[in-house]
TITOR-420714 format. One record per residue (C-alpha): x negated, z, y negated. Coordinates in Angstrom, 3 decimals, padded with zeros to 6 digits. Layout:
REM TITOR-420714
- x|z|y
- X|Z|Y
...
This chain:
REM TITOR-420714
- x|z|y
- -003.537|032.205|-017.662
- -002.668|029.327|-015.523
- -005.013|028.076|-012.758
- -007.259|025.129|-013.581
- -005.802|021.751|-012.300
- -008.425|019.997|-010.326
- -007.744|016.123|-010.014
- -008.343|014.924|-006.461
- -012.046|013.601|-005.753
- -011.913|009.898|-005.153
- -011.904|009.060|-001.435
- -014.635|006.604|000.030
- -013.587|003.994|002.329
- -015.800|002.114|004.752
- -015.943|-001.355|003.383
- -016.609|-002.794|007.107
- -013.423|-000.885|008.391
- -011.413|-002.171|005.310
- -012.467|-005.826|005.820
- -011.539|-005.546|009.466
- -008.290|-003.769|008.903
- -007.147|-006.576|006.215
- -008.064|-009.253|008.848
- -006.187|-007.489|011.732
- -003.229|-006.736|009.804
- -003.152|-010.340|008.438
- -003.313|-011.448|011.862
- -000.223|-009.414|013.071
- 001.679|-010.677|010.229
- 000.876|-014.406|010.874
- 001.999|-014.021|014.539
- 005.154|-012.253|013.394
- 005.912|-014.898|010.844
- 005.020|-017.871|013.363
- 007.719|-016.489|015.771
- 010.787|-016.491|013.134
- 013.534|-018.786|013.425
- 014.944|-020.781|010.411
- 017.918|-018.470|010.316
- 015.362|-015.424|010.205
- 013.655|-016.764|007.238
- 017.050|-017.030|005.272
- 017.755|-013.241|006.033
- 017.820|-010.831|002.989
- 015.257|-008.120|002.606
- 015.275|-004.711|000.766
- 013.225|-006.325|-002.141
- 015.979|-007.399|-004.373
- 017.292|-010.684|-003.686
- 014.031|-011.967|-001.875
- 014.791|-013.339|001.664
- 012.447|-013.294|004.366
- 010.877|-016.579|003.365
- 009.984|-015.221|-000.033
- 008.459|-012.085|001.599
- 006.414|-014.094|003.821
- 005.139|-016.264|000.824
- 004.342|-012.968|-001.018
- 002.307|-011.699|001.881
- 000.346|-015.019|001.711
- -000.287|-014.518|-002.136
- -001.451|-010.850|-001.804
- -004.073|-011.865|000.450
- -004.732|-015.152|-000.873
- -005.443|-013.319|-004.260
- -008.838|-012.360|-003.038
- -009.992|-016.005|-002.636
- -008.501|-016.986|-005.994
- -010.263|-014.081|-007.863
- -013.653|-014.934|-006.119
- -013.397|-018.499|-007.469
- -013.371|-017.118|-010.987
- -016.189|-016.106|-013.341
- -017.768|-012.619|-012.127
- -016.660|-009.761|-014.812
- -019.691|-007.827|-016.313
- -018.574|-004.525|-014.737
- -015.905|-002.975|-012.849
- -013.448|-001.080|-015.292
- -010.523|-000.189|-012.846
- -010.755|002.600|-010.410
- -008.976|002.300|-007.097
- -006.583|005.123|-007.899
- -005.494|003.353|-010.884
- -003.961|000.709|-009.103
- -000.821|002.210|-007.412
- 000.531|003.292|-010.750
- 000.606|000.141|-012.372
- 002.024|-002.130|-009.736
- 005.320|-002.265|-011.305
- 003.992|-003.621|-014.685
- 003.088|-006.970|-013.142
- 006.482|-007.128|-010.861
- 008.185|-010.103|-013.044
- 005.343|-012.204|-012.847
- 004.743|-011.696|-009.114
- 008.271|-012.293|-008.455
- 008.422|-015.751|-010.418
- 004.950|-016.849|-008.573
- 006.399|-015.702|-005.110
- 009.446|-017.829|-005.466
- 007.385|-021.075|-006.481
- 005.073|-020.496|-003.523
- 007.936|-019.967|-001.328
- 009.899|-023.115|-002.603
- 006.844|-025.261|-002.259
- 005.400|-024.285|001.020
- 006.233|-023.911|004.766
- 005.618|-020.102|005.311
- 003.805|-020.297|008.240
- 001.318|-022.988|007.471
- 000.748|-020.898|003.940
- -000.277|-017.917|005.852
- -002.532|-020.020|008.085
- -004.228|-021.541|005.067
- -004.618|-017.988|003.457
- -006.271|-016.608|006.692
- -008.591|-019.582|006.987
- -009.835|-019.291|003.524
- -010.191|-015.438|003.576
- -012.173|-015.778|006.768
- -014.450|-018.274|005.129
- -015.104|-016.904|001.921
- -015.373|-013.106|002.468
- -018.447|-012.903|004.504
- -020.476|-014.539|001.793
- -019.608|-011.590|-000.635
- -021.272|-008.271|-001.088
- -018.923|-005.030|-001.129
- -019.957|-004.423|-004.809
- -019.085|-007.958|-005.910
- -017.031|-007.572|-009.295
- -013.767|-009.685|-009.410
- -010.935|-010.109|-011.885
- -007.890|-008.102|-010.841
- -004.958|-006.102|-012.057
- -005.153|-003.763|-014.142
- -008.706|-004.524|-014.815
- -011.857|-005.807|-013.031
- -012.548|-004.049|-009.531
- -015.134|-003.930|-006.927
- -014.311|-006.281|-003.978
- -014.559|-003.225|-001.606
- -011.867|-001.377|-003.825
- -009.578|-004.588|-004.136
- -009.559|-005.018|-000.519
- -008.139|-001.574|-000.040
- -005.208|-002.605|-002.248
- -004.986|-005.780|000.072
- -004.315|-003.419|002.895
- -001.858|-001.623|001.235
- 000.131|-004.785|000.258
- -000.230|-005.838|004.048
- 000.922|-002.624|005.568
- 003.760|-001.989|003.126
- 005.350|-005.592|003.414
- 004.941|-005.610|007.283
- 007.252|-002.755|007.126
- 009.624|-004.869|004.809
- 009.377|-007.640|007.297
- 010.015|-005.541|010.126
- 013.105|-004.012|008.535
- 014.495|-007.284|007.583
- 014.274|-009.141|010.909
- 014.645|-005.925|013.368
- 011.173|-007.282|015.045
- 008.617|-004.691|016.039
- 005.498|-005.659|014.305
- 002.082|-003.962|015.106
- 000.115|-001.954|012.477
- -003.711|-001.853|012.922
- -004.514|001.804|012.986
- -007.224|001.568|010.285
- -004.896|-000.408|008.069
- -002.251|002.273|008.437
- -004.804|005.160|007.841
- -006.101|003.426|004.444
- -002.555|002.858|003.104
- -001.553|006.653|003.936
- -004.476|008.127|002.345
- -004.384|006.093|-000.909
- -000.726|006.684|-001.349
- -001.295|010.479|-000.613
- -004.412|010.506|-002.916
- -002.056|008.714|-005.681
- 000.427|011.475|-005.097
- -002.287|014.279|-005.858
- -003.471|012.300|-008.977
- 000.222|012.068|-010.321
- 001.085|015.504|-009.619
- -002.157|017.595|-009.686
- -002.172|021.005|-008.508
- -002.501|023.218|-005.459
- 000.870|024.613|-004.772
- 002.211|022.324|-002.168
- 000.472|020.927|000.746
- 001.478|017.515|001.889
- 000.449|016.517|005.567
- 000.775|013.108|007.133
- -000.828|013.378|010.515
- -003.335|012.334|011.753
- -004.279|010.672|008.490
- -004.092|012.670|005.479
- -003.672|016.149|003.884
- -003.534|016.542|000.154
- -002.485|019.402|-002.191
- -000.358|018.716|-005.380
- 001.863|020.236|-007.764
- 000.733|022.632|-010.396
- 001.396|026.235|-009.701
- -000.057|028.953|-007.415
- -003.040|027.495|-005.585
- -003.322|028.294|-001.697
- -006.636|029.181|-000.576
- -006.307|030.692|002.812
- -003.835|030.951|005.844
- -000.525|029.208|006.129
- 000.398|027.465|002.706
- 003.750|028.707|001.498
- 004.932|025.246|000.477
- 004.319|022.465|003.016
- 005.695|018.880|003.334
- 005.093|016.928|006.629
- 005.958|013.720|007.873
- 004.823|010.593|009.688
- 002.774|007.849|008.213
- 005.403|005.247|008.016
- 007.934|007.640|006.403
- 005.222|008.711|004.051
- 004.644|005.078|002.981
- 008.384|004.430|002.662
- 008.719|007.674|000.422
- 005.692|006.826|-001.514
- 006.603|003.154|-002.419
- 010.670|003.999|-003.016
- 011.677|002.461|000.193
- 013.170|005.852|001.283
- 014.880|008.352|-000.757
- 013.796|012.206|-000.508
- 017.525|013.402|000.373
- 017.809|010.666|002.934
- 014.692|011.527|004.585
- 015.507|015.098|004.721
- 019.137|014.301|006.307
- 017.396|012.297|008.882
- 014.881|014.918|009.738
- 012.053|012.436|009.005
- 010.324|014.896|006.823
- 009.858|018.509|007.013
- 009.893|020.605|003.722
- 009.130|024.338|003.474
- 008.810|026.552|000.628
- 010.677|026.938|-002.562
- 008.210|024.268|-004.302
- 008.295|021.782|-001.450
- 010.769|019.588|-003.031
- 008.587|016.622|-004.055
- 011.447|014.112|-005.024
- 010.639|014.487|-008.659
- 007.257|012.961|-008.486
- 008.368|010.172|-006.076
- 007.572|007.267|-005.735
- 003.962|007.056|-006.688
- 003.993|003.304|-006.263
- 006.779|000.568|-006.648
């Protein structure tokens, strides 16, 4: 008889820390974008044919979605769980792409981010954490939606750094939230206990159906750093490439998790 596969227990995030993390990472992005030259705004990114200009506009759009949603009628109840979100982001990519291009064409990226930050700082303190707002894939609580905005900021900060070659700081709490949610998304996508994925110092999850580890050293272990994990989990980095670069360690016959990556795209 095969062992019972347990779904991961939903992780709780401190709403105060999440709000602070989104604000801090948005500030880091604003500073970085404000220092870019016209030539840098025209640089290509690893996001299809987006330039840095489109990427900066998308960062503004991602955070600006909070204010836009808060102005809409309040849904009766939250219908989407936080862990539902990573698996459905690709579904909305075509619409996001079109809106991003329109926004980038019509606005100065620096001014756009400044307006977004001002609006975010003005509206957010008025709203309780359990406020329900329209979101994708369905209505979510504000505290959960802000976790997704934190992930958008961290993932695209890495995209911006890769495109420009600039070092952009990561708020520690923002990096922790992103690492943990993407690790939990892996455990949800490939439930089980035969592989332990370690992303110190922020996350440890068990995943992949098979013999469950209970004591001692796990027989199948994957270990990497937060940014490498985020790149693997979002498809920015391939499994074989990460192994070749010694950016990830994998031991045990079941430790190859390439078949369940990415968990968000």
